[in-house]
C-alpha positions as CSV (number, residue, x, y, z in Angstrom):
1,M,-6.3,19.6,7.7
2,N,-3.2,19.3,9.9
3,R,-0.2,17.1,9.1
4,A,-1.1,14.3,11.5
5,K,-4.6,13.9,10.0
6,T,-3.2,14.0,6.5
7,N,-0.7,11.2,7.4
8,Y,-3.4,9.2,9.0
9,L,-5.7,9.5,6.1
10,I,-3.0,8.6,3.6
11,D,-1.9,5.6,5.7
12,L,-5.6,4.5,6.0
13,V,-6.2,4.7,2.3
14,L,-2.8,2.9,1.6
15,T,-3.8,0.1,3.9
16,T,-7.2,-0.3,2.3
17,L,-5.7,-0.3,-1.2
18,F,-3.1,-2.8,-0.1
19,L,-5.9,-5.1,1.1
20,I,-7.7,-4.7,-2.2
21,V,-4.6,-5.5,-4.3
22,A,-3.6,-8.4,-2.1
23,S,-7.1,-10.0,-2.0
24,T,-7.8,-9.5,-5.7
25,G,-4.4,-10.8,-6.6
26,L,-4.8,-13.9,-4.5
27,F,-8.3,-14.4,-5.8
28,M,-7.3,-14.1,-9.4
29,Y,-4.3,-16.4,-8.8
30,F,-6.2,-19.2,-7.1
31,F,-9.7,-19.0,-8.6
32,I,-9.7,-17.4,-12.0
33,P,-8.2,-19.4,-14.9
34,S,-5.3,-17.8,-16.6
35,G,-5.0,-17.2,-20.4
36,I,-7.0,-15.0,-22.7
37,P,-9.7,-17.5,-23.8
38,R,-10.2,-19.2,-20.5
39,G,-12.6,-17.5,-18.1
40,K,-12.8,-14.2,-20.0
41,Y,-16.5,-13.7,-19.7
42,I,-17.3,-15.9,-16.8
43,V,-18.6,-14.1,-13.7
44,Y,-16.7,-14.6,-10.4
45,M,-18.4,-13.2,-7.3
46,G,-20.4,-10.9,-9.4
47,L,-17.5,-9.5,-11.5
48,T,-15.9,-10.6,-14.8
49,K,-12.2,-11.3,-15.1
50,A,-11.7,-8.0,-16.8
51,T,-13.3,-6.2,-13.9
52,W,-11.2,-8.0,-11.4
53,L,-8.1,-7.1,-13.4
54,W,-9.2,-3.4,-13.7
55,L,-9.8,-3.2,-9.9
56,H,-6.5,-4.8,-9.2
57,S,-4.5,-2.6,-11.5
58,K,-6.2,0.7,-10.6
59,A,-5.7,0.0,-6.9
60,G,-2.0,-0.8,-7.6
61,I,-1.6,2.5,-9.5
62,L,-3.2,4.4,-6.6
63,I,-0.8,2.7,-4.1
64,V,2.2,3.9,-6.1
65,I,0.9,7.5,-6.2
66,L,0.1,7.5,-2.5
67,I,3.5,6.0,-1.6
68,V,5.2,8.9,-3.6
69,I,3.0,11.4,-1.7
70,H,3.8,9.6,1.6
71,L,7.6,9.8,0.9
72,I,7.3,13.5,0.0
73,L,5.5,14.3,3.2
74,H,8.2,12.4,5.2
75,R,11.2,13.6,3.3
76,Q,12.6,15.7,6.2
77,W,12.4,12.7,8.5
78,I,14.0,10.4,6.0
79,V,16.9,12.8,5.4
80,R,17.4,13.5,9.1
81,T,17.3,9.8,10.1
82,T,19.7,8.9,7.3
83,K,22.1,11.5,8.4
84,D,21.8,10.5,12.0
85,F,22.3,6.8,11.1
86,F,25.7,7.5,9.4
87,R,26.8,10.1,12.0
88,K,26.4,7.6,14.9
89,E,28.8,5.2,13.2
90,E,31.3,8.0,12.8
91,K,31.0,8.9,16.5
92,D,31.5,5.3,17.6
93,V,34.7,5.1,15.6
94,I,36.0,8.3,17.1
95,I,35.2,7.2,20.7
96,K,36.9,3.8,20.1
97,E,40.1,5.5,18.7
98,K,40.4,7.7,21.8
99,Q,40.3,4.8,24.2
């Protein structure tokens, strides 16, 4: 698999996982009662509170892992862009001093 396809696949999975984490987080916040005794065994949209929490936390862990992989794959771009960002400021100062 070439680099572009790998990046696309990682971004697609990251987006999907983000949507899962965001939707389960919002669903649990607004619709599932908080606290241990309240709502522990009640079924919400076919899943128990424990299942919602499991899905939310596992998707969150996968997001962290994929973000690390994403940053590793883009490390050269990050380093190059950071260097260019700081060099441009130095060039601007040198040009202004000459005028």
